[in-house]
A tleap script that builds the chain and sets N, CA, C and O, in Angstrom:
source leaprc.protein.ff14SB
mol = sequence {
  NMET ARG ARG HIE SER TYR PHE THR TYR ILE
  LEU ALA SER LYS ALA GLY GLY THR LEU TYR
  VAL GLY VAL THR ASN ASP LEU VAL ARG ARG
  THR MET GLN HIE ARG GLU GLY SER ALA SER
  SER PHE THR ARG ARG TYR LYS VAL HIE ARG
  LEU VAL TYR PHE GLU ALA HIE THR ASP VAL
  GLU TYR ALA ILE LYS ARG GLU LYS ASN ILE
  LYS LYS TRP LYS ARG ALA TRP LYS ILE GLU
  LEU ILE SER LYS SER ASN PRO ASP TRP HIE
  ASP LEU LEU PRO GLY LEU LEU ARG SER GLY
  CASP
}
set mol.1.N position { 8.783 4.026 -26.280 }
set mol.1.CA position { 7.570 3.732 -25.519 }
set mol.1.C position { 7.910 3.964 -24.113 }
set mol.1.O position { 9.014 3.654 -23.667 }
set mol.2.N position { 6.943 4.528 -23.369 }
set mol.2.CA position { 7.004 4.829 -21.982 }
set mol.2.C position { 6.632 3.612 -21.215 }
set mol.2.O position { 5.642 2.929 -21.479 }
set mol.3.N position { 7.564 3.347 -20.146 }
set mol.3.CA position { 7.233 2.172 -19.265 }
set mol.3.C position { 6.449 2.715 -18.123 }
set mol.3.O position { 6.774 3.733 -17.512 }
set mol.4.N position { 5.304 1.922 -17.837 }
set mol.4.CA position { 4.432 2.298 -16.786 }
set mol.4.C position { 4.704 1.455 -15.585 }
set mol.4.O position { 5.162 0.317 -15.691 }
set mol.5.N position { 4.411 2.035 -14.400 }
set mol.5.CA position { 4.628 1.339 -13.169 }
set mol.5.C position { 3.200 1.378 -12.534 }
set mol.5.O position { 2.374 2.283 -12.649 }
set mol.6.N position { 3.088 0.250 -11.864 }
set mol.6.CA position { 1.905 0.009 -11.062 }
set mol.6.C position { 2.290 -0.521 -9.784 }
set mol.6.O position { 3.325 -1.183 -9.707 }
set mol.7.N position { 1.476 -0.277 -8.626 }
set mol.7.CA position { 1.878 -0.695 -7.380 }
set mol.7.C position { 0.758 -1.378 -6.662 }
set mol.7.O position { -0.390 -0.939 -6.740 }
set mol.8.N position { 1.062 -2.449 -5.959 }
set mol.8.CA position { 0.345 -3.096 -5.009 }
set mol.8.C position { 0.782 -2.623 -3.652 }
set mol.8.O position { 1.971 -2.700 -3.339 }
set mol.9.N position { -0.076 -2.162 -2.870 }
set mol.9.CA position { 0.374 -1.575 -1.584 }
set mol.9.C position { -0.520 -1.996 -0.448 }
set mol.9.O position { -1.663 -2.407 -0.650 }
set mol.10.N position { 0.037 -1.885 0.797 }
set mol.10.CA position { -0.654 -2.032 2.008 }
set mol.10.C position { -0.584 -0.844 2.932 }
set mol.10.O position { 0.493 -0.282 3.129 }
set mol.11.N position { -1.704 -0.445 3.503 }
set mol.11.CA position { -1.707 0.665 4.418 }
set mol.11.C position { -2.004 0.077 5.706 }
set mol.11.O position { -2.591 -1.005 5.692 }
set mol.12.N position { -1.675 0.646 6.915 }
set mol.12.CA position { -2.116 0.338 8.221 }
set mol.12.C position { -2.340 1.450 9.078 }
set mol.12.O position { -1.767 2.535 8.981 }
set mol.13.N position { -3.308 1.097 10.032 }
set mol.13.CA position { -3.545 2.178 10.975 }
set mol.13.C position { -2.479 2.485 11.980 }
set mol.13.O position { -2.309 3.623 12.418 }
set mol.14.N position { -1.759 1.441 12.339 }
set mol.14.CA position { -0.590 1.528 13.066 }
set mol.14.C position { 0.164 0.147 13.079 }
set mol.14.O position { -0.371 -0.781 12.473 }
set mol.15.N position { 1.258 -0.048 13.663 }
set mol.15.CA position { 1.908 -1.255 13.657 }
set mol.15.C position { 0.925 -2.444 14.187 }
set mol.15.O position { 0.407 -2.416 15.304 }
set mol.16.N position { 0.775 -3.278 13.434 }
set mol.16.CA position { -0.077 -4.491 13.751 }
set mol.16.C position { -1.575 -4.109 13.885 }
set mol.16.O position { -2.357 -4.818 14.518 }
set mol.17.N position { -1.961 -2.910 13.239 }
set mol.17.CA position { -3.368 -2.445 13.323 }
set mol.17.C position { -4.205 -2.933 12.042 }
set mol.17.O position { -3.889 -3.960 11.440 }
set mol.18.N position { -5.212 -2.190 11.694 }
set mol.18.CA position { -6.102 -2.370 10.622 }
set mol.18.C position { -5.314 -2.312 9.396 }
set mol.18.O position { -4.410 -1.479 9.328 }
set mol.19.N position { -5.560 -3.139 8.369 }
set mol.19.CA position { -4.828 -3.219 7.125 }
set mol.19.C position { -5.804 -2.932 5.928 }
set mol.19.O position { -6.981 -3.289 5.983 }
set mol.20.N position { -5.289 -2.290 4.871 }
set mol.20.CA position { -5.908 -2.002 3.659 }
set mol.20.C position { -4.957 -2.402 2.490 }
set mol.20.O position { -3.813 -1.948 2.446 }
set mol.21.N position { -5.457 -3.288 1.506 }
set mol.21.CA position { -4.660 -3.490 0.414 }
set mol.21.C position { -5.367 -2.841 -0.852 }
set mol.21.O position { -6.586 -2.833 -1.024 }
set mol.22.N position { -4.413 -2.291 -1.720 }
set mol.22.CA position { -4.913 -1.572 -2.842 }
set mol.22.C position { -3.830 -1.540 -4.047 }
set mol.22.O position { -2.667 -1.924 -3.916 }
set mol.23.N position { -4.317 -1.091 -5.085 }
set mol.23.CA position { -3.465 -1.113 -6.299 }
set mol.23.C position { -3.526 0.386 -6.949 }
set mol.23.O position { -4.542 1.070 -6.820 }
set mol.24.N position { -2.551 0.784 -7.549 }
set mol.24.CA position { -2.502 2.109 -8.131 }
set mol.24.C position { -1.368 2.357 -9.097 }
set mol.24.O position { -0.359 1.653 -9.041 }
set mol.25.N position { -1.488 3.292 -9.945 }
set mol.25.CA position { -0.395 3.701 -10.902 }
set mol.25.C position { 0.357 4.896 -10.378 }
set mol.25.O position { 1.338 5.274 -11.018 }
set mol.26.N position { 0.002 5.527 -9.287 }
set mol.26.CA position { 0.718 6.666 -8.609 }
set mol.26.C position { 0.649 6.402 -7.157 }
set mol.26.O position { -0.340 6.683 -6.480 }
set mol.27.N position { 1.773 5.829 -6.674 }
set mol.27.CA position { 1.731 5.499 -5.308 }
set mol.27.C position { 1.641 6.673 -4.284 }
set mol.27.O position { 0.851 6.624 -3.342 }
set mol.28.N position { 2.443 7.688 -4.488 }
set mol.28.CA position { 2.476 8.974 -3.784 }
set mol.28.C position { 1.056 9.597 -3.686 }
set mol.28.O position { 0.506 9.840 -2.611 }
set mol.29.N position { 0.498 9.841 -4.950 }
set mol.29.CA position { -0.773 10.386 -5.093 }
set mol.29.C position { -1.944 9.719 -4.384 }
set mol.29.O position { -2.796 10.349 -3.757 }
set mol.30.N position { -1.920 8.338 -4.537 }
set mol.30.CA position { -2.996 7.527 -3.869 }
set mol.30.C position { -2.840 7.495 -2.414 }
set mol.30.O position { -3.843 7.552 -1.702 }
set mol.31.N position { -1.642 7.408 -1.901 }
set mol.31.CA position { -1.398 7.438 -0.443 }
set mol.31.C position { -1.894 8.766 0.115 }
set mol.31.O position { -2.534 8.757 1.167 }
set mol.32.N position { -1.645 9.887 -0.511 }
set mol.32.CA position { -2.047 11.183 -0.127 }
set mol.32.C position { -3.531 11.306 -0.109 }
set mol.32.O position { -4.074 11.914 0.813 }
set mol.33.N position { -4.229 10.757 -1.084 }
set mol.33.CA position { -5.743 10.661 -1.229 }
set mol.33.C position { -6.260 9.866 0.010 }
set mol.33.O position { -7.326 10.202 0.525 }
set mol.34.N position { -5.558 8.854 0.489 }
set mol.34.CA position { -6.069 8.154 1.691 }
set mol.34.C position { -5.982 8.930 2.808 }
set mol.34.O position { -6.882 8.929 3.647 }
set mol.35.N position { -4.914 9.650 2.919 }
set mol.35.CA position { -4.570 10.562 4.160 }
set mol.35.C position { -5.597 11.661 4.190 }
set mol.35.O position { -6.041 12.074 5.262 }
set mol.36.N position { -6.002 12.167 2.960 }
set mol.36.CA position { -6.971 13.356 2.941 }
set mol.36.C position { -8.372 12.858 3.158 }
set mol.36.O position { -9.277 13.654 3.408 }
set mol.37.N position { -8.580 11.554 3.070 }
set mol.37.CA position { -9.947 10.899 3.346 }
set mol.37.C position { -10.759 10.901 1.980 }
set mol.37.O position { -11.985 10.790 1.983 }
set mol.38.N position { -10.029 11.030 0.829 }
set mol.38.CA position { -10.855 11.060 -0.416 }
set mol.38.C position { -10.714 9.928 -1.135 }
set mol.38.O position { -11.262 9.909 -2.238 }
set mol.39.N position { -10.023 8.839 -0.724 }
set mol.39.CA position { -9.807 7.589 -1.407 }
set mol.39.C position { -10.742 6.439 -1.151 }
set mol.39.O position { -11.203 5.730 -2.045 }
set mol.40.N position { -10.987 6.304 0.126 }
set mol.40.CA position { -11.802 5.155 0.568 }
set mol.40.C position { -12.483 5.541 1.862 }
set mol.40.O position { -11.964 6.238 2.735 }
set mol.41.N position { -13.794 4.979 1.903 }
set mol.41.CA position { -14.486 5.362 3.209 }
set mol.41.C position { -13.928 4.475 4.271 }
set mol.41.O position { -13.913 4.864 5.439 }
set mol.42.N position { -13.452 3.265 3.916 }
set mol.42.CA position { -12.796 2.316 4.875 }
set mol.42.C position { -11.603 2.826 5.513 }
set mol.42.O position { -11.454 2.700 6.728 }
set mol.43.N position { -10.656 3.451 4.705 }
set mol.43.CA position { -9.435 4.011 5.324 }
set mol.43.C position { -9.806 5.301 6.077 }
set mol.43.O position { -9.141 5.595 7.070 }
set mol.44.N position { -10.789 6.071 5.689 }
set mol.44.CA position { -11.181 7.234 6.303 }
set mol.44.C position { -11.847 6.998 7.692 }
set mol.44.O position { -11.656 7.769 8.633 }
set mol.45.N position { -12.587 5.962 7.767 }
set mol.45.CA position { -13.448 5.491 8.887 }
set mol.45.C position { -12.395 4.910 9.933 }
set mol.45.O position { -12.436 5.224 11.122 }
set mol.46.N position { -11.487 4.076 9.422 }
set mol.46.CA position { -10.599 3.387 10.493 }
set mol.46.C position { -9.198 4.029 10.581 }
set mol.46.O position { -8.307 3.487 11.234 }
set mol.47.N position { -9.005 5.227 9.898 }
set mol.47.CA position { -7.705 5.915 9.928 }
set mol.47.C position { -6.537 5.040 9.590 }
set mol.47.O position { -5.527 4.892 10.278 }
set mol.48.N position { -6.816 4.469 8.410 }
set mol.48.CA position { -5.754 3.595 7.777 }
set mol.48.C position { -4.927 4.432 6.792 }
set mol.48.O position { -5.298 4.556 5.625 }
set mol.49.N position { -3.831 4.995 7.246 }
set mol.49.CA position { -3.133 5.996 6.311 }
set mol.49.C position { -1.599 5.736 6.345 }
set mol.49.O position { -0.867 6.473 5.684 }
set mol.50.N position { -1.133 4.825 7.011 }
set mol.50.CA position { 0.323 4.601 6.990 }
set mol.50.C position { 0.752 3.540 5.907 }
set mol.50.O position { 0.352 2.376 5.950 }
set mol.51.N position { 1.519 3.980 5.021 }
set mol.51.CA position { 2.028 3.113 3.915 }
set mol.51.C position { 3.117 2.384 4.582 }
set mol.51.O position { 4.091 2.965 5.061 }
set mol.52.N position { 2.931 0.957 4.616 }
set mol.52.CA position { 3.854 -0.025 5.280 }
set mol.52.C position { 4.411 -1.009 4.329 }
set mol.52.O position { 5.417 -1.646 4.642 }
set mol.53.N position { 3.803 -1.185 3.142 }
set mol.53.CA position { 4.427 -2.050 2.194 }
set mol.53.C position { 3.925 -1.751 0.683 }
set mol.53.O position { 2.785 -1.326 0.496 }
set mol.54.N position { 4.751 -1.972 -0.303 }
set mol.54.CA position { 4.439 -1.839 -1.592 }
set mol.54.C position { 5.273 -2.684 -2.437 }
set mol.54.O position { 6.393 -3.010 -2.044 }
set mol.55.N position { 4.805 -3.081 -3.608 }
set mol.55.CA position { 5.475 -3.783 -4.670 }
set mol.55.C position { 5.316 -3.034 -5.953 }
set mol.55.O position { 4.185 -2.620 -6.207 }
set mol.56.N position { 6.283 -2.799 -6.796 }
set mol.56.CA position { 6.202 -2.185 -7.974 }
set mol.56.C position { 6.168 -3.175 -9.080 }
set mol.56.O position { 7.003 -4.080 -9.095 }
set mol.57.N position { 5.222 -3.068 -10.050 }
set mol.57.CA position { 4.988 -4.011 -11.312 }
set mol.57.C position { 4.840 -3.180 -12.469 }
set mol.57.O position { 4.346 -2.055 -12.407 }
set mol.58.N position { 5.308 -3.775 -13.651 }
set mol.58.CA position { 5.126 -3.079 -14.949 }
set mol.58.C position { 3.840 -3.601 -15.628 }
set mol.58.O position { 3.406 -2.921 -16.557 }
set mol.59.N position { 3.225 -4.643 -15.303 }
set mol.59.CA position { 2.003 -5.224 -15.897 }
set mol.59.C position { 0.827 -4.900 -14.984 }
set mol.59.O position { 0.789 -5.407 -13.863 }
set mol.60.N position { -0.142 -4.075 -15.409 }
set mol.60.CA position { -1.303 -3.639 -14.581 }
set mol.60.C position { -2.086 -4.977 -14.221 }
set mol.60.O position { -2.569 -5.113 -13.097 }
set mol.61.N position { -2.199 -5.926 -15.161 }
set mol.61.CA position { -3.041 -7.089 -14.795 }
set mol.61.C position { -2.457 -7.882 -13.689 }
set mol.61.O position { -3.192 -8.473 -12.898 }
set mol.62.N position { -1.067 -7.922 -13.594 }
set mol.62.CA position { -0.367 -8.686 -12.567 }
set mol.62.C position { -0.534 -7.856 -11.268 }
set mol.62.O position { -0.725 -8.425 -10.193 }
set mol.63.N position { -0.469 -6.654 -11.361 }
set mol.63.CA position { -0.732 -5.760 -10.134 }
set mol.63.C position { -1.991 -6.026 -9.448 }
set mol.63.O position { -2.068 -6.186 -8.230 }
set mol.64.N position { -3.022 -6.073 -10.294 }
set mol.64.CA position { -4.449 -6.243 -9.808 }
set mol.64.C position { -4.595 -7.623 -9.315 }
set mol.64.O position { -5.219 -7.876 -8.285 }
set mol.65.N position { -4.007 -8.543 -10.066 }
set mol.65.CA position { -4.115 -10.034 -9.612 }
set mol.65.C position { -3.397 -10.125 -8.195 }
set mol.65.O position { -3.915 -10.763 -7.278 }
set mol.66.N position { -2.296 -9.523 -8.068 }
set mol.66.CA position { -1.579 -9.667 -6.820 }
set mol.66.C position { -2.346 -9.028 -5.699 }
set mol.66.O position { -2.478 -9.613 -4.624 }
set mol.67.N position { -2.853 -7.847 -5.927 }
set mol.67.CA position { -3.812 -7.137 -4.920 }
set mol.67.C position { -4.888 -8.120 -4.555 }
set mol.67.O position { -5.142 -8.321 -3.367 }
set mol.68.N position { -5.548 -8.757 -5.536 }
set mol.68.CA position { -6.748 -9.627 -5.049 }
set mol.68.C position { -6.271 -10.849 -4.406 }
set mol.68.O position { -7.011 -11.360 -3.566 }
set mol.69.N position { -5.047 -11.443 -4.696 }
set mol.69.CA position { -4.519 -12.592 -3.991 }
set mol.69.C position { -4.216 -12.140 -2.568 }
set mol.69.O position { -4.692 -12.802 -1.646 }
set mol.70.N position { -3.423 -11.009 -2.292 }
set mol.70.CA position { -3.206 -10.581 -0.903 }
set mol.70.C position { -4.472 -10.337 -0.153 }
set mol.70.O position { -4.552 -10.759 1.001 }
set mol.71.N position { -5.421 -9.726 -0.671 }
set mol.71.CA position { -6.720 -9.450 -0.051 }
set mol.71.C position { -7.371 -10.818 0.558 }
set mol.71.O position { -7.958 -10.880 1.638 }
set mol.72.N position { -7.178 -11.772 -0.235 }
set mol.72.CA position { -7.689 -13.179 0.260 }
set mol.72.C position { -6.762 -13.787 1.396 }
set mol.72.O position { -7.203 -14.696 2.099 }
set mol.73.N position { -5.656 -13.359 1.554 }
set mol.73.CA position { -4.775 -14.026 2.522 }
set mol.73.C position { -5.207 -13.835 3.962 }
set mol.73.O position { -5.877 -12.857 4.294 }
set mol.74.N position { -4.795 -14.831 4.870 }
set mol.74.CA position { -5.013 -14.719 6.226 }
set mol.74.C position { -4.218 -13.419 6.704 }
set mol.74.O position { -3.157 -13.084 6.178 }
set mol.75.N position { -4.798 -12.744 7.703 }
set mol.75.CA position { -4.178 -11.603 8.270 }
set mol.75.C position { -2.826 -11.901 8.722 }
set mol.75.O position { -1.987 -11.034 8.479 }
set mol.76.N position { -2.424 -13.011 9.363 }
set mol.76.CA position { -1.058 -13.394 9.741 }
set mol.76.C position { -0.099 -13.374 8.590 }
set mol.76.O position { 1.019 -12.879 8.730 }
set mol.77.N position { -0.524 -13.933 7.376 }
set mol.77.CA position { 0.357 -13.826 6.263 }
set mol.77.C position { 0.630 -12.441 5.795 }
set mol.77.O position { 1.748 -12.205 5.338 }
set mol.78.N position { -0.294 -11.464 5.859 }
set mol.78.CA position { -0.115 -10.029 5.423 }
set mol.78.C position { 0.819 -9.514 6.510 }
set mol.78.O position { 1.739 -8.788 6.133 }
set mol.79.N position { 0.720 -9.762 7.682 }
set mol.79.CA position { 1.612 -9.114 8.651 }
set mol.79.C position { 3.049 -9.662 8.505 }
set mol.79.O position { 3.995 -8.911 8.743 }
set mol.80.N position { 3.252 -10.953 8.122 }
set mol.80.CA position { 4.455 -11.453 7.888 }
set mol.80.C position { 5.154 -10.824 6.576 }
set mol.80.O position { 6.354 -10.560 6.512 }
set mol.81.N position { 4.313 -10.646 5.646 }
set mol.81.CA position { 4.781 -9.969 4.382 }
set mol.81.C position { 5.336 -8.613 4.817 }
set mol.81.O position { 6.499 -8.325 4.535 }
set mol.82.N position { 4.672 -7.900 5.388 }
set mol.82.CA position { 4.975 -6.402 5.984 }
set mol.82.C position { 6.160 -6.445 6.800 }
set mol.82.O position { 7.051 -5.615 6.620 }
set mol.83.N position { 6.260 -7.440 7.784 }
set mol.83.CA position { 7.333 -7.475 8.727 }
set mol.83.C position { 8.725 -7.963 8.164 }
set mol.83.O position { 9.803 -7.750 8.718 }
set mol.84.N position { 8.551 -8.623 7.029 }
set mol.84.CA position { 9.905 -9.121 6.383 }
set mol.84.C position { 10.682 -7.873 5.713 }
set mol.84.O position { 11.913 -7.841 5.704 }
set mol.85.N position { 9.926 -6.896 5.177 }
set mol.85.CA position { 10.539 -5.783 4.486 }
set mol.85.C position { 10.605 -4.532 5.470 }
set mol.85.O position { 11.500 -3.692 5.386 }
set mol.86.N position { 9.591 -4.481 6.400 }
set mol.86.CA position { 9.567 -3.267 7.092 }
set mol.86.C position { 9.166 -3.805 8.650 }
set mol.86.O position { 8.017 -3.753 9.088 }
set mol.87.N position { 10.225 -4.285 9.338 }
set mol.87.CA position { 9.931 -4.897 10.627 }
set mol.87.C position { 9.452 -3.919 11.729 }
set mol.87.O position { 8.876 -4.390 12.710 }
set mol.88.N position { 9.642 -2.678 11.631 }
set mol.88.CA position { 9.175 -1.644 12.435 }
set mol.88.C position { 8.005 -0.900 12.093 }
set mol.88.O position { 7.583 0.057 12.742 }
set mol.89.N position { 7.404 -1.448 10.877 }
set mol.89.CA position { 6.217 -0.826 10.234 }
set mol.89.C position { 6.285 0.770 10.201 }
set mol.89.O position { 5.366 1.503 10.569 }
set mol.90.N position { 7.496 1.183 9.711 }
set mol.90.CA position { 7.594 2.622 9.506 }
set mol.90.C position { 6.688 3.091 8.349 }
set mol.90.O position { 6.335 2.241 7.531 }
set mol.91.N position { 6.294 4.325 8.212 }
set mol.91.CA position { 5.538 4.944 7.148 }
set mol.91.C position { 6.578 5.096 6.097 }
set mol.91.O position { 7.579 5.778 6.319 }
set mol.92.N position { 6.377 4.456 4.897 }
set mol.92.CA position { 7.330 4.557 3.835 }
set mol.92.C position { 7.077 5.779 2.967 }
set mol.92.O position { 7.963 6.037 2.152 }
set mol.93.N position { 6.044 6.550 3.007 }
set mol.93.CA position { 5.790 7.671 2.214 }
set mol.93.C position { 6.883 8.708 2.296 }
set mol.93.O position { 7.394 9.123 1.255 }
set mol.94.N position { 7.278 9.158 3.503 }
set mol.94.CA position { 8.369 10.131 3.559 }
set mol.94.C position { 9.511 9.824 2.710 }
set mol.94.O position { 10.014 10.744 2.065 }
set mol.95.N position { 10.006 8.588 2.626 }
set mol.95.CA position { 11.110 8.155 1.831 }
set mol.95.C position { 10.865 8.278 0.283 }
set mol.95.O position { 11.750 8.532 -0.534 }
set mol.96.N position { 9.569 8.069 0.001 }
set mol.96.CA position { 9.231 8.223 -1.487 }
set mol.96.C position { 9.137 9.645 -1.746 }
set mol.96.O position { 9.481 10.012 -2.869 }
set mol.97.N position { 8.768 10.445 -0.983 }
set mol.97.CA position { 8.689 11.951 -1.218 }
set mol.97.C position { 10.128 12.451 -1.288 }
set mol.97.O position { 10.398 13.254 -2.182 }
set mol.98.N position { 11.090 12.058 -0.430 }
set mol.98.CA position { 12.520 12.534 -0.502 }
set mol.98.C position { 13.084 12.040 -1.823 }
set mol.98.O position { 13.830 12.773 -2.472 }
set mol.99.N position { 12.738 10.764 -2.266 }
set mol.99.CA position { 13.363 10.353 -3.408 }
set mol.99.C position { 12.879 10.832 -4.749 }
set mol.99.O position { 13.546 10.687 -5.774 }
set mol.100.N position { 11.516 11.496 -4.704 }
set mol.100.CA position { 10.937 11.945 -5.781 }
set mol.100.C position { 10.278 10.989 -6.640 }
set mol.100.O position { 9.986 11.342 -7.782 }
set mol.101.N position { 10.002 9.809 -6.233 }
set mol.101.CA position { 9.374 8.667 -6.882 }
set mol.101.C position { 7.781 8.965 -7.035 }
set mol.101.O position { 7.044 8.129 -7.560 }
savepdb mol mol.pdb
quit
C-alpha cells in the first residue's frame, strides 16, 4: 500500500507580512501554483508566495483539520509558529527542490 503525504503550509509575502494557510498533497506543485498566480486570487493579489512553514501528515482529515485550526488562530500565534522553526522566515521551497521532495 502506498503511503500518502499531506501538508499543512503557510505562505508569506515577506517576513512578518501577509499570511496564507493551506493544505495540499503536493507541496512543491502547490507552492509553484501560488507563485504562478494560478492557485488563489488572494495569494496573487497580495503577492503571498514565500513558503515559510509546513507540516507533513499521513492522514488527510487531520491535515485539513490542522489547516482550519491554524486559520482561526490569532496572527501572533501564527507568527510564533513560523518563527520557532524558521526564525529568519527563509523561503523553504529551494530546499525542497534540492532534496527532490
